[in-house]
C-alpha positions as MATLAB code, in Angstrom:
seq = 'MTKQFAILRTIACVAFATAASAGWTATQVLYDPSVPGISSFEPAAAGWLSGGSFGAVTASANAQGVSITQVGNGNTVGYSNYSPLLAVVLGAPLVNPAFPLLDRNTGYRFTFGLELASEGHSGNPNRAGFSVTVISADPLVTGERKGIEIGFQSDRIFAQNDGANGTGIFTAGEFNNNAQAVAAGFSPNRWNLDVHGDTYSLSLAATGATILNGALRDYRGSGKNAYLTENFVFVGDNTSSAGANFRFSYASVTTLVPEPNAYAMLVAGLVLFGVVARRRRRAAF';
ca = [
      60.706   79.701  116.533;
      63.342   80.956  118.950;
      65.837   78.466  117.520;
      65.025   79.592  113.972;
      65.524   83.234  114.945;
      68.915   82.364  116.417;
      69.970   80.526  113.261;
      68.884   83.357  110.973;
      70.551   85.928  113.201;
      73.800   83.940  113.118;
      73.700   83.631  109.335;
      73.060   87.370  109.005;
      75.966   88.217  111.296;
      78.255   85.937  109.284;
      77.146   87.680  106.089;
      78.008   91.091  107.543;
      81.366   89.850  108.818;
      82.172   88.362  105.424;
      81.244   91.615  103.718;
      83.527   93.542  106.047;
      86.478   91.300  105.199;
      85.699   90.604  101.547;
      88.250   93.007  100.144;
      86.852   96.498  100.499;
      89.916   97.811   98.670;
      90.766   98.408   95.042;
      94.313   98.687   93.715;
      95.067  100.497   90.479;
      98.532   99.658   89.170;
     100.036  102.749   87.568;
     103.363  101.242   86.506;
     104.757   97.720   86.577;
     107.440   96.946   83.982;
     107.473   93.265   84.956;
     103.989   92.698   83.530;
     104.310   90.732   80.246;
     102.908   92.086   77.042;
     103.657   95.798   77.272;
     105.475   97.311   74.314;
     107.601   99.650   76.383;
     109.022   99.587   79.884;
     108.607  103.342   80.281;
     106.192  104.505   83.030;
     104.141  106.519   80.539;
     103.391  103.375   78.508;
     100.834  102.215   81.076;
      98.760  105.345   80.489;
      98.622  106.687   84.058;
     101.794  108.773   84.478;
     103.648  111.412   82.521;
     107.390  111.931   82.636;
     109.698  114.856   82.129;
     113.204  116.105   82.761;
     115.289  119.246   82.621;
     119.063  119.323   82.393;
     121.651  116.579   82.024;
     119.420  113.537   82.524;
     119.329  110.180   80.751;
     116.809  107.375   81.204;
     116.907  103.712   80.232;
     114.107  101.244   80.826;
     113.825   97.463   81.034;
     111.783   94.836   82.882;
     113.298   95.972   86.201;
     112.155   99.560   85.818;
     113.381  102.886   84.493;
     116.897  103.924   85.536;
     117.638  107.635   85.816;
     121.180  109.004   85.570;
     121.921  112.653   86.289;
     125.090  114.681   85.848;
     125.342  117.005   88.837;
     122.508  118.354   90.981;
     121.172  121.084   88.737;
     118.555  118.906   87.060;
     114.963  117.879   87.665;
     113.306  114.652   86.546;
     110.297  112.602   87.556;
     106.849  111.196   86.939;
     103.384  112.454   87.824;
      99.724  111.714   87.222;
      99.285  115.162   85.637;
     100.460  116.439   82.274;
     102.538  118.320   81.414;
     104.776  117.370   84.315;
     107.338  120.153   84.360;
     104.825  122.969   83.961;
     101.989  121.931   86.249;
      99.228  124.517   86.130;
      95.949  124.615   87.981;
      93.352  122.923   85.846;
      95.936  120.836   83.985;
      94.507  117.473   82.891;
      95.129  114.165   84.551;
      97.027  111.784   82.297;
      94.088  109.413   82.812;
      90.743  110.855   84.011;
      90.049  107.537   85.766;
      92.894  108.106   88.219;
      91.771  106.982   91.716;
      90.490  109.574   94.173;
      93.046  110.239   96.911;
      90.488  110.695   99.663;
      92.312  111.000  102.963;
      89.066  110.752  104.923;
      88.549  107.150  103.874;
      92.272  106.550  103.436;
      94.545  105.546  100.578;
      97.941  103.963   99.939;
     100.515  104.955   97.353;
     103.002  102.153   96.716;
     106.208  102.826   94.811;
     109.322  100.883   93.873;
     112.681  102.578   94.394;
     116.361  101.740   94.327;
     118.819  104.590   94.829;
     122.253  104.254   93.260;
     123.588  107.539   94.620;
     122.293  110.777   96.124;
     123.782  114.203   96.796;
     122.307  117.424   98.137;
     125.153  119.913   97.857;
     125.410  120.386  101.588;
     121.742  121.489  101.807;
     120.063  119.302  104.449;
     116.596  120.421  103.346;
     116.789  119.027   99.822;
     116.714  115.428   98.596;
     117.758  113.888   95.321;
     114.647  111.715   95.284;
     111.230  112.685   96.656;
     107.728  111.279   96.761;
     104.795  113.682   97.003;
     101.098  112.980   97.411;
      98.473  115.705   97.690;
      94.997  114.559   98.686;
      91.750  115.365   96.919;
      90.839  118.277   99.190;
      88.843  120.889   97.239;
      90.159  124.398   97.804;
      86.736  125.462   99.066;
      87.472  123.465  102.226;
      90.458  125.689  102.909;
      92.800  122.702  102.930;
      94.995  120.791  100.522;
      96.780  118.277  102.728;
      99.493  115.870  101.683;
     103.094  114.944  102.377;
     106.474  115.088  100.665;
     109.076  112.523  101.683;
     112.734  113.022  100.775;
     115.323  110.247  100.404;
     118.889  111.325  101.104;
     122.136  109.376  101.316;
     121.995  109.438  105.116;
     118.321  109.784  106.089;
     114.662  109.774  105.055;
     112.631  112.828  106.093;
     109.363  114.723  105.713;
     109.250  118.264  104.368;
     107.768  120.921  106.655;
     105.069  123.276  105.387;
     105.912  126.388  107.401;
     103.381  125.710  110.167;
     104.132  125.695  113.903;
     107.203  127.872  113.593;
     108.895  125.768  110.898;
     110.230  127.032  107.603;
     108.489  125.767  104.505;
     110.430  123.008  102.747;
     112.727  122.437  105.688;
     113.396  118.978  107.070;
     110.890  117.771  109.644;
     110.697  114.339  111.234;
     113.349  111.962  109.921;
     114.818  108.484  110.193;
     118.587  108.098  109.898;
     118.731  104.496  111.072;
     121.338  102.666  108.992;
     118.937   99.865  108.015;
     116.226  102.317  106.969;
     118.671  104.306  104.848;
     120.091  101.125  103.314;
     116.580  100.053  102.306;
     116.481  103.047   99.992;
     119.587  101.758   98.224;
     118.073   98.313   97.628;
     115.267   97.310   95.235;
     112.345   97.754   97.628;
     108.710   98.732   97.429;
     107.401  101.303   99.879;
     103.880  102.006  101.144;
     102.905  105.590  101.817;
      99.616  105.419  103.727;
      97.416  108.468  104.258;
      94.406  108.540  106.527;
      92.681  111.530  108.073;
      95.389  113.992  109.081;
      98.280  111.534  109.280;
     100.666  109.589  107.075;
     102.890  106.543  107.510;
     105.780  105.330  105.365;
     106.643  101.640  105.589;
     108.498   98.909  103.755;
     106.022   96.826  101.764;
     107.956   93.585  102.240;
     108.116   93.698  106.034;
     105.535   96.282  107.063;
     108.207   98.019  109.154;
     107.295  101.661  109.764;
     110.066  104.002  108.655;
     108.409  107.366  109.205;
     105.057  108.749  110.344;
     103.517  112.032  111.364;
     100.999  114.717  110.490;
     100.050  115.682  106.960;
     101.195  119.061  105.664;
      99.590  121.843  103.626;
     102.173  123.243  101.207;
      99.919  125.841   99.576;
     101.994  128.580  101.173;
     104.764  127.795   98.694;
     102.611  129.170   95.888;
     103.850  126.381   93.622;
     101.202  124.898   91.352;
     102.090  121.298   92.099;
     101.170  121.775   95.769;
      97.956  123.597   94.849;
      96.814  120.693   92.673;
      94.464  118.186   94.247;
      94.770  114.437   93.747;
      98.450  114.853   92.859;
     101.254  112.270   92.826;
     104.942  112.777   92.012;
     108.070  110.619   92.213;
     111.561  111.753   91.271;
     113.938  114.693   91.689;
     112.011  117.962   92.003;
     114.862  120.262   93.014;
     117.965  121.683   91.348;
     119.719  121.729   94.748;
     120.017  117.937   94.967;
     120.265  114.985   92.657;
     120.079  111.210   92.608;
     120.681  108.326   90.276;
     117.859  105.873   90.872;
     115.615  103.147   89.510;
     111.845  103.626   89.617;
     110.211  100.212   89.344;
     106.562  100.267   90.422;
     103.615  102.492   91.318;
     100.047  101.814   92.433;
      97.221  103.419   94.383;
      94.999  101.458   96.754;
      91.710  102.998   97.861;
      88.763  101.834   99.931;
      86.144  100.695   97.433;
      83.750   97.800   98.167;
      84.143   94.922   95.731;
      81.013   93.321   94.183;
      81.117   90.281   96.475;
      81.255   92.580   99.485;
      78.141   94.390   98.273;
      76.395   91.044   97.740;
      77.183   89.826  101.243;
      76.088   93.149  102.724;
      72.738   92.945  100.907;
      72.338   89.336  102.047;
      72.929   90.389  105.621;
      70.340   93.161  105.386;
      67.765   90.795  103.866;
      68.320   88.189  106.575;
      68.044   90.770  109.320;
      64.773   91.895  107.729;
      63.492   88.308  107.775;
      64.454   87.973  111.431;
      62.686   91.226  112.352;
      59.543   90.314  110.363;
      59.239   86.857  111.947;
      59.711   88.340  115.404;
      56.888   90.790  114.772;
      54.587   87.984  113.610;
      55.487   85.860  116.610;
      54.559   88.718  118.940;
      50.874   88.488  117.842;
];
């Protein structure tokens, strides 16, 4: 019987290990113009993002993405999971109610495709012509609404401060001005923005190289609705003090959700452990 117990215990352990590695993640693609069969290459065509612009902005889309051209820095343009984009109000609807939950406690990844053509910030080091913002699903009753805004400039990539610890709100925080990191923003790359707990990490999807990391921020002190909105995503130019010509080519959210085969293996492991325990009890009498 001892040998049988050992065999069952081994099988149960294998089942648990398989469940743990069986893909406990789910990726929702929000925009991928390279996917065949879509009638339009615009981000909004996939049904997850809304777009909007103000000022001298033109957009053209093809299988490589949507290319944004701006005249000067006094414009705003971008894409978000809320609608309407340029007048975000508390309680505004998600473009798609099935948008994944950006739960920083379990962790999530926002992946985006970007290629800058040019960027200018009018001599203001705290503004970027292209920014990525994620705000986690922290209900206001918790007293928090943590997220991060990353700015891409012509000479560095940086995180926006939130006014805490003696910093000014929307001033440049940690940054990376390494030539290779900056150049990556001017090439057709995908980037992973990972959020977990109270921290974030920005990396290149192709190599996994970390470009920037640090603590999440809480931008509620700005009073701006976008930063008061939970489960919020934005890519583009959100300031009239900077501008960029860029190509936006991909967006997805990856969250920790057990896949069906993981559930099955977990249940199998529990059943086998139950069999082992029951046989041990019988053997004891």
